[in-house]
All heavy atoms as an XYZ file, in Angstrom:
763
protein
N      17.105     -2.172      7.209
C      16.268     -1.197      7.861
C      15.077     -1.919      8.465
O      14.359     -2.621      7.794
C      15.797     -0.168      6.823
C      14.833      0.835      7.386
S      14.181      1.961      6.140
C      15.528      3.120      6.058
N      14.868     -1.757      9.762
C      13.724     -2.404     10.386
C      12.713     -1.347     10.777
O      13.041     -0.205     11.043
C      14.170     -3.187     11.616
O      14.656     -2.289     12.590
N      11.468     -1.743     10.787
C      10.404     -0.816     11.151
C       9.289     -1.590     11.821
O       9.029     -2.733     11.488
C       9.874     -0.112      9.909
N       8.656     -0.948     12.766
C       7.503     -1.587     13.387
C       6.303     -1.418     12.483
O       6.323     -0.676     11.510
C       7.233     -0.938     14.747
O       6.748      0.369     14.564
N       5.228     -2.119     12.803
C       4.013     -2.051     11.995
C       3.506     -0.609     11.913
O       3.002     -0.172     10.892
C       2.950     -2.953     12.596
C       1.634     -2.893     11.876
C       0.631     -3.817     12.469
N       0.960     -5.160     12.057
C       0.373     -6.238     12.513
N      -0.565     -6.132     13.422
N       0.704     -7.426     12.092
N       3.662      0.182     12.991
C       3.178      1.558     13.005
C       3.968      2.455     12.062
O       3.490      3.508     11.677
C       3.236      2.112     14.419
N       5.179      2.059     11.699
C       6.009      2.902     10.848
C       5.775      2.680      9.361
O       6.358      3.357      8.547
C       7.484      2.680     11.170
C       7.872      3.156     12.554
C       9.293      2.798     12.899
O       9.737      1.705     12.493
O       9.945      3.603     13.557
N       4.942      1.704      8.991
C       4.636      1.454      7.595
C       3.277      2.050      7.246
O       2.349      2.006      8.048
C       4.611     -0.055      7.304
C       5.938     -0.772      7.429
C       5.734     -2.262      7.255
C       6.921     -0.260      6.402
N       3.173      2.618      6.072
C       1.931      3.235      5.645
C       1.525      2.675      4.291
O       2.334      2.610      3.383
C       2.098      4.756      5.548
C       2.506      5.367      6.845
N       1.602      5.681      7.826
C       3.721      5.697      7.337
C       2.248      6.192      8.862
N       3.534      6.207      8.588
N       0.243      2.306      4.141
C      -0.239      1.792      2.865
C      -0.409      2.930      1.886
O      -0.781      4.035      2.246
C      -1.566      1.073      3.050
C      -1.400     -0.252      3.692
C      -2.619     -1.079      3.790
N      -3.822     -0.540      3.193
C      -4.950     -1.171      3.152
N      -5.030     -2.362      3.673
N      -6.014     -0.650      2.614
N      -0.153      2.644      0.627
C      -0.275      3.663     -0.405
C      -1.363      3.301     -1.403
O      -2.315      4.022     -1.587
C       1.074      3.853     -1.105
C       1.041      4.853     -2.209
C       0.705      6.164     -1.979
C       1.342      4.477     -3.497
C       0.666      7.084     -2.999
C       1.316      5.379     -4.524
C       0.985      6.691     -4.273
N      -1.257      2.166     -2.049
C      -2.268      1.764     -3.023
C      -2.342      0.246     -3.081
O      -1.462     -0.451     -2.588
C      -1.951      2.329     -4.403
O      -0.738      1.802     -4.881
N      -3.416     -0.249     -3.678
C      -3.654     -1.686     -3.756
C      -3.776     -2.096     -5.221
O      -4.442     -1.424     -6.006
C      -4.947     -2.074     -3.004
C      -5.207     -3.566     -3.121
C      -4.853     -1.661     -1.551
N      -3.127     -3.197     -5.571
C      -3.224     -3.771     -6.915
C      -3.727     -5.203     -6.760
O      -3.242     -5.947     -5.913
C      -1.857     -3.784     -7.613
C      -1.245     -2.434     -7.741
N      -1.520     -1.593     -8.779
C      -0.379     -1.774     -6.934
C      -0.846     -0.478     -8.628
N      -0.144     -0.556     -7.506
N      -4.710     -5.593     -7.565
C      -5.212     -6.966     -7.557
C      -4.410     -7.766     -8.567
O      -4.215     -7.334     -9.701
C      -6.697     -6.992     -7.895
C      -7.515     -6.245     -6.890
N      -7.910     -6.803     -5.700
C      -7.973     -4.984     -6.876
C      -8.580     -5.920     -5.007
N      -8.636     -4.803     -5.701
N      -3.948     -8.928     -8.152
C      -3.107     -9.753     -9.009
C      -3.909    -10.923     -9.562
O      -4.797    -11.452     -8.892
C      -1.915    -10.295     -8.210
C      -1.047     -9.244     -7.522
C       0.062     -9.937     -6.750
C      -0.465     -8.271     -8.528
N      -3.584    -11.325    -10.757
C      -4.229    -12.484    -11.387
C      -3.151    -13.317    -12.057
O      -2.146    -12.783    -12.525
C      -5.252    -12.025    -12.421
N      -3.351    -14.630    -12.115
C      -2.347    -15.473    -12.756
C      -2.366    -15.292    -14.263
O      -3.374    -14.925    -14.853
C      -2.789    -16.893    -12.380
C      -4.253    -16.771    -12.175
C      -4.479    -15.390    -11.607
N      -1.224    -15.544    -14.860
C      -1.155    -15.559    -16.323
C      -2.001    -16.725    -16.812
O      -2.339    -17.626    -16.058
C       0.307    -15.715    -16.763
C       0.546    -15.343    -18.180
N       0.371    -16.219    -19.199
C       0.932    -14.183    -18.739
C       0.647    -15.626    -20.341
N       0.994    -14.377    -20.084
N      -2.363    -16.736    -18.044
C      -3.281    -17.750    -18.557
C      -2.686    -19.144    -18.703
O      -3.389    -20.070    -19.092
C      -3.857    -17.289    -19.896
C      -4.674    -15.995    -19.815
C      -5.130    -15.566    -21.190
C      -5.864    -16.165    -18.892
N      -1.433    -19.321    -18.376
C      -0.822    -20.650    -18.458
C      -1.221    -21.478    -17.238
O      -1.171    -20.992    -16.107
C       0.700    -20.536    -18.526
C       1.247    -19.795    -19.753
C       2.757    -19.637    -19.635
C       0.898    -20.534    -21.025
N      -1.636    -22.726    -17.433
C      -2.123    -23.550    -16.315
C      -1.114    -23.716    -15.176
O      -1.486    -23.687    -14.013
C      -2.437    -24.901    -16.957
C      -2.543    -24.648    -18.411
C      -1.724    -23.435    -18.707
N       0.167    -23.878    -15.495
C       1.154    -24.075    -14.435
C       1.298    -22.830    -13.565
O       1.578    -22.928    -12.381
C       2.514    -24.539    -14.981
C       3.171    -23.616    -15.969
C       2.789    -23.902    -17.402
O       1.645    -24.192    -17.707
N       3.746    -23.821    -18.309
N       1.105    -21.644    -14.127
C       1.164    -20.415    -13.326
C      -0.080    -20.274    -12.461
O      -0.017    -19.728    -11.367
C       1.353    -19.206    -14.219
C       2.723    -19.184    -14.858
C       2.963    -17.919    -15.613
N       4.276    -17.974    -16.248
C       4.690    -17.111    -17.136
N       3.907    -16.132    -17.522
N       5.883    -17.218    -17.663
N      -1.224    -20.739    -12.954
C      -2.453    -20.692    -12.167
C      -2.321    -21.546    -10.909
O      -2.822    -21.183     -9.848
C      -3.639    -21.169    -12.992
O      -3.878    -20.287    -14.060
N      -1.647    -22.678    -11.021
C      -1.460    -23.562     -9.878
C      -0.584    -22.894     -8.819
O      -0.899    -22.938     -7.624
C      -0.841    -24.889    -10.327
C      -0.688    -25.887     -9.206
C      -0.157    -27.210     -9.695
C      -0.011    -28.174     -8.534
N       0.518    -29.466     -8.949
N       0.496    -22.256     -9.235
C       1.391    -21.566     -8.303
C       0.650    -20.423     -7.619
O       0.742    -20.236     -6.406
C       2.654    -21.056     -9.035
C       3.481    -20.166     -8.135
C       3.481    -22.230     -9.532
N      -0.106    -19.657     -8.395
C      -0.903    -18.552     -7.858
C      -1.863    -19.081     -6.793
O      -1.968    -18.538     -5.696
C      -1.672    -17.872     -8.995
C      -2.615    -16.773     -8.567
C      -2.189    -15.446     -8.556
C      -3.922    -17.049     -8.196
C      -3.048    -14.432     -8.182
C      -4.788    -16.040     -7.815
C      -4.345    -14.737     -7.813
O      -5.196    -13.723     -7.430
N      -2.579    -20.152     -7.116
C      -3.565    -20.727     -6.201
C      -2.900    -21.233     -4.922
O      -3.415    -21.009     -3.822
C      -4.306    -21.860     -6.903
O      -5.226    -22.454     -6.041
N      -1.772    -21.895     -5.050
C      -1.059    -22.401     -3.869
C      -0.598    -21.257     -2.969
O      -0.726    -21.336     -1.742
C       0.139    -23.250     -4.291
C      -0.175    -24.627     -4.866
C       1.093    -25.277     -5.416
C      -0.811    -25.510     -3.803
N      -0.067    -20.197     -3.545
C       0.386    -19.061     -2.759
C      -0.796    -18.377     -2.074
O      -0.735    -18.053     -0.886
C       1.143    -18.063     -3.641
C       1.674    -16.820     -2.939
C       2.608    -17.183     -1.788
C       2.386    -15.921     -3.943
N      -1.885    -18.178     -2.802
C      -3.073    -17.541     -2.224
C      -3.614    -18.366     -1.060
O      -3.928    -17.834      0.000
C      -4.136    -17.353     -3.313
C      -5.354    -16.544     -2.874
C      -6.373    -17.369     -2.121
O      -6.556    -18.548     -2.466
O      -6.978    -16.833     -1.168
N      -3.699    -19.682     -1.240
C      -4.220    -20.561     -0.188
C      -3.296    -20.583      1.036
O      -3.769    -20.579      2.179
C      -4.434    -21.970     -0.726
C      -5.571    -22.077     -1.712
C      -5.631    -23.441     -2.395
O      -4.995    -24.392     -1.964
N      -6.393    -23.523     -3.475
N      -1.995    -20.603      0.807
C      -1.036    -20.627      1.920
C      -1.112    -19.333      2.732
O      -1.118    -19.374      3.968
C       0.377    -20.846      1.390
N      -1.176    -18.199      2.057
C      -1.276    -16.919      2.776
C      -2.600    -16.816      3.521
O      -2.645    -16.341      4.667
C      -1.115    -15.744      1.806
C       0.290    -15.520      1.244
C       0.271    -14.440      0.171
C       1.271    -15.157      2.346
N      -3.684    -17.261      2.898
C      -4.999    -17.208      3.545
C      -5.036    -18.114      4.776
O      -5.524    -17.712      5.837
C      -6.089    -17.606      2.557
N      -4.507    -19.334      4.657
C      -4.511    -20.286      5.770
C      -3.665    -19.779      6.933
O      -4.055    -19.901      8.091
C      -3.999    -21.645      5.295
C      -4.044    -22.716      6.355
C      -3.591    -24.059      5.815
C      -3.617    -25.116      6.904
N      -3.160    -26.412      6.402
N      -2.512    -19.184      6.615
C      -1.619    -18.679      7.656
C      -2.114    -17.357      8.244
O      -1.726    -16.985      9.350
C      -0.215    -18.490      7.086
N      -2.956    -16.639      7.499
C      -3.421    -15.337      7.976
C      -2.308    -14.311      8.031
O      -2.308    -13.424      8.868
N      -1.352    -14.457      7.124
C      -0.186    -13.567      7.113
C      -0.027    -12.920      5.746
O      -0.674    -13.308      4.784
C       1.079    -14.334      7.470
C       0.998    -14.947      8.847
C       2.317    -15.396      9.331
C       2.113    -16.002     10.716
N       3.162    -15.741     11.606
N       0.856    -11.955      5.685
C       1.191    -11.285      4.427
C       2.676    -11.474      4.165
O       3.468    -11.589      5.095
C       0.866     -9.799      4.500
N       3.033    -11.505      2.888
C       4.436    -11.554      2.509
C       4.935    -10.137      2.253
O       4.213     -9.319      1.689
N       6.132     -9.822      2.673
C       6.727     -8.503      2.449
C       7.836     -8.667      1.419
O       8.658     -9.576      1.516
C       7.300     -7.907      3.748
C       6.207     -7.804      4.820
C       7.944     -6.551      3.492
C       5.076     -6.870      4.467
N       7.845     -7.783      0.420
C       8.825     -7.902     -0.662
C       9.061     -6.537     -1.291
O       8.416     -5.558     -0.946
C       8.302     -8.871     -1.725
N       9.999     -6.515     -2.208
C      10.187     -5.339     -3.071
C      10.044     -5.819     -4.508
O      10.333     -6.977     -4.812
C      11.576     -4.689     -2.890
O      12.578     -5.644     -3.175
C      11.753     -4.143     -1.485
N       9.557     -4.938     -5.365
C       9.498     -5.251     -6.786
C       9.579     -3.957     -7.578
O       9.387     -2.863     -7.039
C       8.249     -6.072     -7.135
C       7.014     -5.273     -7.418
C       6.542     -5.163     -8.709
C       6.337     -4.627     -6.410
C       5.398     -4.428     -8.981
C       5.193     -3.905     -6.666
C       4.728     -3.802     -7.958
N       9.891     -4.081     -8.861
C      10.058     -2.909     -9.719
C       8.883     -2.821    -10.679
O       8.520     -3.798    -11.329
C      11.389     -2.976    -10.505
C      11.512     -1.810    -11.463
C      12.562     -3.020     -9.542
N       8.270     -1.632    -10.742
C       7.187     -1.344    -11.665
C       7.414      0.071    -12.188
O       7.610      1.000    -11.400
C       5.829     -1.439    -10.953
C       4.649     -1.098    -11.833
S       3.040     -1.410    -11.044
C       3.033     -0.229     -9.704
N       7.398      0.212    -13.502
C       7.611      1.519    -14.145
C       8.908      2.182    -13.677
O       8.936      3.345    -13.300
C       6.426      2.448    -13.881
C       5.128      1.946    -14.445
C       4.023      2.982    -14.288
N       2.746      2.341    -14.413
C       1.869      2.180    -13.429
N       2.139      2.628    -12.224
N       0.733      1.583    -13.632
N       9.961      1.414    -13.643
C      11.315      1.865    -13.301
C      11.413      2.445    -11.892
O      12.217      3.317    -11.615
C      11.821      2.885    -14.329
C      11.887      2.310    -15.731
C      12.313      3.339    -16.755
O      12.342      4.529    -16.495
N      12.644      2.860    -17.936
N      10.575      1.966    -10.976
C      10.624      2.406     -9.586
C      10.498      1.179     -8.691
O       9.656      0.318     -8.925
C       9.471      3.385     -9.297
C       9.526      3.966     -7.924
N       8.880      3.394     -6.854
C      10.148      5.069     -7.444
C       9.108      4.119     -5.783
N       9.873      5.141     -6.112
N      11.345      1.094     -7.668
C      11.298     -0.029     -6.750
C      10.322      0.276     -5.616
O      10.359      1.350     -5.019
C      12.678     -0.315     -6.165
C      12.706     -1.561     -5.316
C      14.098     -1.909     -4.841
O      14.944     -1.008     -4.738
O      14.340     -3.089     -4.576
N       9.424     -0.670     -5.339
C       8.390     -0.495     -4.326
C       8.551     -1.512     -3.217
O       8.912     -2.666     -3.453
C       6.996     -0.696     -4.936
C       6.597      0.370     -5.908
C       6.896      0.241     -7.257
C       5.921      1.509     -5.490
C       6.532      1.211     -8.170
C       5.546      2.485     -6.385
C       5.854      2.342     -7.723
O       5.486      3.304     -8.621
N       8.230     -1.094     -1.990
C       8.086     -1.993     -0.853
C       6.618     -2.393     -0.845
O       5.737     -1.533     -0.930
C       8.447     -1.266      0.440
C       8.214     -2.037      1.739
C       9.173     -3.221      1.820
C       8.401     -1.113      2.927
N       6.324     -3.695     -0.763
C       4.939     -4.151     -0.877
C       4.615     -5.232      0.154
O       5.505     -5.909      0.668
C       4.646     -4.719     -2.289
C       4.784     -3.644     -3.345
C       5.532     -5.900     -2.610
N       3.320     -5.364      0.418
C       2.783     -6.474      1.203
C       1.881     -7.272      0.275
O       1.009     -6.706     -0.383
C       1.998     -5.961      2.401
N       2.097     -8.560      0.200
C       1.294     -9.458     -0.630
C       0.335    -10.192      0.299
O       0.753    -10.894      1.220
C       2.210    -10.442     -1.358
C       1.558    -11.411     -2.320
C       0.938    -10.657     -3.499
C       2.578    -12.411     -2.827
N      -0.988     -9.992      0.073
C      -2.006    -10.561      0.955
C      -3.026    -11.351      0.157
O      -3.274    -11.052     -1.001
C      -2.728     -9.439      1.707
C      -1.840     -8.645      2.639
C      -2.567     -7.462      3.230
C      -3.709     -7.894      4.106
N      -4.435     -6.754      4.692
N      -3.644    -12.329      0.821
C      -4.763    -13.074      0.245
C      -6.041    -12.454      0.794
O      -6.230    -12.374      2.011
C      -4.682    -14.539      0.625
N      -6.917    -11.997     -0.109
C      -8.172    -11.375      0.297
C      -9.291    -11.850     -0.615
O      -9.246    -11.619     -1.823
C      -8.070     -9.849      0.228
C      -7.046     -9.258      1.180
C      -6.916     -7.759      1.057
O      -7.404     -7.185      0.059
O      -6.328     -7.157      1.969
N     -10.270    -12.529     -0.043
C     -11.451    -12.991     -0.789
C     -11.086    -13.832     -2.013
O     -11.647    -13.650     -3.088
C     -12.323    -11.814     -1.203
C     -12.792    -11.000     -0.016
O     -13.132    -11.561      1.014
N     -12.786     -9.693     -0.151
N     -10.126    -14.726     -1.867
C      -9.739    -15.606     -2.970
C      -8.828    -14.970     -3.996
O      -8.522    -15.578     -5.015
N      -8.375    -13.752     -3.762
C      -7.463    -13.049     -4.676
C      -6.181    -12.682     -3.953
O      -6.177    -12.524     -2.735
C      -8.097    -11.750     -5.190
C      -9.342    -11.854     -6.037
C      -9.918    -10.466     -6.276
C      -9.023    -12.517     -7.361
N      -5.113    -12.513     -4.710
C      -3.887    -11.952     -4.154
C      -3.912    -10.453     -4.401
O      -4.229     -9.997     -5.500
C      -2.651    -12.564     -4.815
C      -2.327    -13.999     -4.421
C      -1.131    -14.508     -5.214
C      -2.054    -14.103     -2.930
N      -3.622     -9.698     -3.357
C      -3.550     -8.242     -3.498
C      -2.155     -7.780     -3.117
O      -1.529     -8.330     -2.208
C      -4.595     -7.531     -2.621
O      -4.437     -7.953     -1.272
C      -6.003     -7.819     -3.092
N      -1.689     -6.783     -3.823
C      -0.360     -6.223     -3.614
C      -0.548     -4.811     -3.081
O      -1.085     -3.949     -3.780
C       0.394     -6.210     -4.954
C       1.862     -5.914     -4.926
C       2.612     -7.093     -4.330
C       2.361     -5.651     -6.330
N      -0.159     -4.577     -1.835
C      -0.310     -3.279     -1.195
C       1.043     -2.571     -1.212
O       1.986     -3.062     -0.582
C      -0.783     -3.437      0.253
C      -2.103     -4.120      0.383
N      -3.260     -3.429      0.618
C      -2.449     -5.430      0.296
C      -4.270     -4.286      0.680
N      -3.798     -5.506      0.485
N       1.144     -1.469     -1.930
C       2.404     -0.728     -1.893
C       2.475      0.014     -0.564
O       1.468      0.489     -0.041
C       2.537      0.256     -3.074
O       1.433      1.152     -3.068
C       2.586     -0.479     -4.401
N       3.666      0.072      0.004
C       3.880      0.654      1.325
C       4.901      1.784      1.243
O       5.684      1.866      0.301
C       4.396     -0.418      2.287
C       3.556     -1.686      2.420
C       4.326     -2.729      3.229
C       2.229     -1.386      3.053
N       4.886      2.617      2.243
C       5.901      3.665      2.378
C       6.467      3.600      3.791
O       5.739      3.332      4.750
C       5.306      5.055      2.159
C       4.954      5.333      0.746
N       5.891      5.596     -0.218
C       3.766      5.380      0.116
C       5.293      5.803     -1.369
N       4.003      5.672     -1.195
N       7.747      3.862      3.930
C       8.356      3.974      5.245
C       7.948      5.312      5.843
O       7.604      6.256      5.136
C       9.876      3.898      5.144
C      10.359      2.577      4.654
C      10.772      2.291      3.383
C      10.449      1.364      5.384
N      11.118      0.959      3.289
C      10.932      0.370      4.507
C      10.165      1.007      6.699
C      11.146     -0.941      4.911
C      10.381     -0.300      7.097
C      10.868     -1.245      6.210
N       7.967      5.405      7.164
C       7.538      6.627      7.851
C       8.347      7.843      7.397
O       7.807      8.940      7.275
C       7.661      6.449      9.361
N       9.640      7.660      7.104
C      10.449      8.817      6.699
C      10.136      9.288      5.279
O      10.608     10.340      4.847
C      11.936      8.536      6.855
C      12.432      7.386      6.002
O      11.596      6.679      5.385
O      13.652      7.183      5.950
N       9.313      8.561      4.539
C       8.884      8.985      3.204
C       7.576      9.772      3.232
O       7.135     10.286      2.221
C       8.700      7.766      2.290
C       9.971      7.013      2.022
C       9.737      5.762      1.199
O       8.713      5.085      1.396
O      10.601      5.472      0.360
N       6.946      9.867      4.399
C       5.676     10.559      4.551
C       5.933     11.937      5.147
O       6.616     12.074      6.159
C       4.724      9.774      5.490
C       4.556      8.341      5.022
C       3.388     10.481      5.641
C       3.808      8.171      3.746
N       5.385     12.950      4.488
C       5.544     14.317      5.012
C       4.511     14.581      6.096
O       3.387     14.093      6.028
C       5.361     15.349      3.898
C       6.492     15.341      2.907
C       6.315     16.422      1.903
N       5.370     15.914      0.890
C       4.631     16.653      0.102
N       4.678     17.950      0.186
N       3.827     16.114     -0.778
N       4.878     15.379      7.080
C       3.944     15.780      8.118
C       2.926     16.753      7.529
O       3.264     17.569      6.662
C       4.676     16.472      9.270
C       5.528     15.493     10.063
O       5.143     14.313     10.143
O       6.566     15.918     10.598
N       1.681     16.712      8.015
C       0.698     17.673      7.512
C       1.067     19.074      7.982
O       1.727     19.235      9.013
C      -0.613     17.208      8.135
C      -0.214     16.405      9.320
C       1.129     15.820      8.996
N       0.667     20.099      7.237
C       0.982     21.459      7.669
C       0.268     21.780      8.977
O      -0.806     21.246      9.257
C       0.467     22.340      6.531
C      -0.514     21.496      5.804
C      -0.102     20.073      6.015
N       0.870     22.636      9.779
C       0.258     23.014     11.044
C      -0.876     23.996     10.770
O      -0.780     24.850      9.882
C       1.285     23.669     11.980
O       1.874     24.775     11.309
C       2.363     22.676     12.370
N      -1.969     23.892     11.522
C      -3.085     24.818     11.302
C      -2.707     26.228     11.744
O      -1.827     26.410     12.585
C      -4.200     24.242     12.164
C      -3.547     23.322     13.122
C      -2.239     22.912     12.525
N      -3.388     27.198     11.163
C      -3.138     28.589     11.548
C      -3.533     28.796     12.999
O      -4.554     28.308     13.445
C      -3.933     29.539     10.672
C      -3.440     29.593      9.250
C      -4.306     30.522      8.433
N      -4.350     31.862      8.979
C      -3.735     32.918      8.442
N      -3.054     32.774      7.348
N      -3.835     34.105      8.996
N      -2.722     29.549     13.722
C      -3.010     29.781     15.132
C      -4.014     30.915     15.328
O      -4.674     30.993     16.343
C      -1.721     30.080     15.895
O      -1.092     31.209     15.330
N      -4.105     31.824     14.368
C      -5.069     32.923     14.493
C      -6.168     32.747     13.463
O      -5.890     32.458     12.304
C      -4.382     34.286     14.286
O      -3.764     34.283     13.008
C      -3.331     34.536     15.348
N      -7.425     32.930     13.854
C      -8.504     32.787     12.881
C      -8.508     33.953     11.900
O      -7.976     35.021     12.184
C      -9.759     32.783     13.748
C      -9.360     33.466     15.012
C      -7.892     33.221     15.191
N      -9.111     33.731     10.759
C      -9.236     34.797      9.773
C     -10.254     35.815     10.269
O     -11.248     35.453     10.907
C      -9.699     34.232      8.421
C      -8.661     33.397      7.750
C      -8.725     32.020      7.797
C      -7.610     33.991      7.067
C      -7.772     31.244      7.184
C      -6.647     33.219      6.448
C      -6.726     31.847      6.506
N     -10.046     37.110      9.977
C     -11.051     38.113     10.357
C     -12.378     37.805      9.667
O     -12.407     37.189      8.603
C     -10.462     39.430      9.834
C      -9.025     39.156      9.559
C      -8.903     37.678      9.324
N     -13.458     38.239     10.268
C     -14.792     37.969      9.729
C     -14.888     38.485      8.299
O     -14.509     39.615      8.006
C     -15.848     38.636     10.601
N     -15.381     37.622      7.410
C     -15.554     38.010      6.016
C     -14.279     37.985      5.188
O     -14.294     38.351      4.023
N     -13.162     37.607      5.748
C     -11.886     37.624      5.018
C     -11.263     36.245      4.999
O     -10.138     36.065      5.399
C     -10.930     38.626      5.666
C     -11.515     39.999      5.735
C     -10.656     41.112      5.291
N      -9.699     40.815      4.283
C      -8.555     41.460      4.152
N      -8.251     42.413      4.990
N      -7.728     41.165      3.199
N     -11.983     35.284      4.529
C     -11.464     33.914      4.414
C     -10.681     33.790      3.107
O     -10.990     34.471      2.128
C     -12.596     32.923      4.420
C     -13.402     33.005      5.698
C     -13.706     31.612      6.180
N     -14.456     31.691      7.420
C     -13.907     31.433      8.594
N     -12.666     31.084      8.690
N     -14.640     31.508      9.686
N      -9.679     32.916      3.072
C      -8.938     32.736      1.823
C      -9.823     32.081      0.770
O     -10.761     31.352      1.087
C      -7.788     31.817      2.229
C      -8.293     31.096      3.413
C      -9.219     32.049      4.130
N      -9.523     32.354     -0.460
C     -10.254     31.728     -1.570
C      -9.873     30.259     -1.670
O      -8.701     29.903     -1.496
C      -9.911     32.408     -2.894
C     -10.390     33.813     -2.973
C     -10.059     34.371     -4.328
N     -10.254     35.805     -4.308
C      -9.970     36.598     -5.300
N      -9.449     36.092     -6.401
N     -10.182     37.877     -5.217
N     -10.851     29.389     -1.956
C     -10.495     27.976     -2.139
C      -9.628     27.787     -3.362
O      -9.787     28.487     -4.359
C     -11.843     27.270     -2.297
C     -12.859     28.325     -2.444
C     -12.257     29.646     -2.086
N      -8.703     26.858     -3.254
C      -7.834     26.564     -4.396
C      -8.606     25.756     -5.421
O      -9.415     24.925     -5.087
C      -6.605     25.783     -3.946
C      -5.723     26.579     -3.049
C      -4.537     25.769     -2.647
N      -3.736     26.525     -1.681
C      -2.691     26.060     -1.097
N      -2.280     24.831     -1.357
N      -2.018     26.780     -0.249
N      -8.303     26.000     -6.691
C      -8.996     25.228     -7.732
C      -8.091     24.222     -8.349
O      -6.977     24.092     -8.116
C      -9.538     26.137     -8.801
O      -8.615     27.123     -9.171
């Protein structure tokens, strides 16, 4: 499935940190530096809480951030506004 940049939507951001083992810190640092130098993001899928996510992995301010994404067909259109205004003094109650 291919999509243009306009068809992807960001959902949430997770900040990543290396595990406390020195060899993992080196890999983390190399990946962060490579993404920062290239000015690009990596696109991948991963599983968290038994759900597969489409993500963008970016280097931001010396950290790796994981941005979960949604395809355009996963986003619902907003409801259409009412075409007729409410009569004076008869507005709907706000939802709680």
